[in-house]
N, C-alpha and C positions, 0 to 999 in steps of 0.2 A: 574742734570736734562738732559733730554735726548734730543739730537739736531734734529732739521729737517732743511734740506735746501732746499730752492726752488729756482731751477734753472728756470730763465725765459728768452725765446728767442720771441721775440717780433717786430713787425715792427711800428703798429700804437697804440699799449697799450693795448690790449684785455687781452693778456697773463697775462701781468703785474695785470691788473684789476682782472683777475681769482688768481693770486697770492694772491694779497690784500684781497680778499672776503675771500679765504679758511683758510688763516694763523690765524683767531681767532678760528678756529675749532681743529686746532692742539694745540693751545695753550691751550684749555678747557681740551684736553687730556692729558697735560702734559709735553709738547716740549716748549723748547725755540727754536723759529722759525727765521731764517734769509732768507731773500728775496735776490737773488743774481742776479743781472740784466747785470753783467759783469763776467759770470761765466770763469773759467779757469781748466785746468786739476788738476793745482796744488790743487783747492779749493775742487775738488772733490776726491782724493785721501788723504787729509792730515787728515781726519777724518773717518777712516772704519766705526767705531761705528754708524756715524751719517745716518739716514734715508733721502732720498732725493726724492724729488717729481719734475720732469720735468713738465712745462707749456710751450709749445712752439707751434706757430703759424707757418703757411706754408706760404711761398710768391713765388711770380712767378712760373715756373714749377715743384713745391714740393721742394724747396729750403729753406734753415734755413735762419731767419731773420739775419739782417746784426748785432747785437750785439751778435748773436751765433754762427757765421762763424769760428772766432778764434779758440773757444771750441771746434767745431766739427772738425775742422781740426788739432787740438792737439788730440783728440780724435783717428781719423783716423792714422796720423802720429806715432803715439809715441805707440798706442795699449798696455796700461797699462793692467795687470793682475787685475781684478775688481772682484774676486770672494767674497770677503767681502761686496761687495755693493749691497744693496736692496734698491730698488726704485718703484714708480710709475711714470705713464706718463699720462697728460693731452694733448692730441694733438688737437689743433684748424685748421680747413680747412673749405673750401668750397666745396662742392660736385659738383657745376657746372663746376669743374677741372676735372672731371673725375678721371683717374689714377693717378694723382697727389693729390688727396685729402687727406689731412693729411700728406702729403709726408714727413715734415720733422719730424714730430713725430714717425711715421712709421721705418724712416730710422735710428732716434735715437734709438730705442727700438731695431732693429735689431743688430744695431753695439754693442750697450749694451750686447746684451745676447751673441754675438760672443767673447766678452771679458772676459765672466763666471759671469757678472752679476745676480742677481735676482729678477726678476719682481714681485713685491705682487700683485696679482691680474690681471684683466683684464685692457688694456689700454683702458682710455675713449676717443673717438672721438668725437668732438663738432663741428657740421656741422652750419655754419654760414647760410646758406640755409634754416634751421629748426628752429634754435636756436637765437634770437635776441642779446640776452644778454649771452655771454658763462657761467657765472657764475651761470645761473639758469640750467644749466646742470650739472656744475662741484660741485657745493655746496651739492647737493643730495649725488653725488658720492662720494666725500670725506667722508661724514657721514657713508657712506655704508663701504666704502674702510676701515676707522680707525675701524668700528666693525668687518666685515669680515675677517680682518687680525690681530685682536686683537692687535690694534696697542695703545691702550691707556696703559699709563704708571703711570696716576695719579689717 
């Protein structure tokens, strides 16, 4: 069975809730899904055939949530070649923060691209000022993402 890893960066649980809400959509598409709340670089590079979805909220001034900081630091310091990585990003933020809106997701996306990874489709940016429950935006996006990127394996 094909593997999908959902790497979660969350401060108050919103990104984890999104991961839990979209997990069944991937299972229905034929994936074995693991939600990873304490991601490490080793987890990312261990199985290059796995599809990865990042659900990352932004804190402070465009910063990564505490649970995601060690992973982001490893990614920055070790600069692994990620040419085999295929991924998607759901970035959560608050547009009232202007320039740092979805800053963590945007920074992660740029870093992954720098390391040669391939983003499938567009990044979803969920604005807390417009969408009270992030999964209201994430579920239809994931349904479309699975369809448009031809990710069904079952």
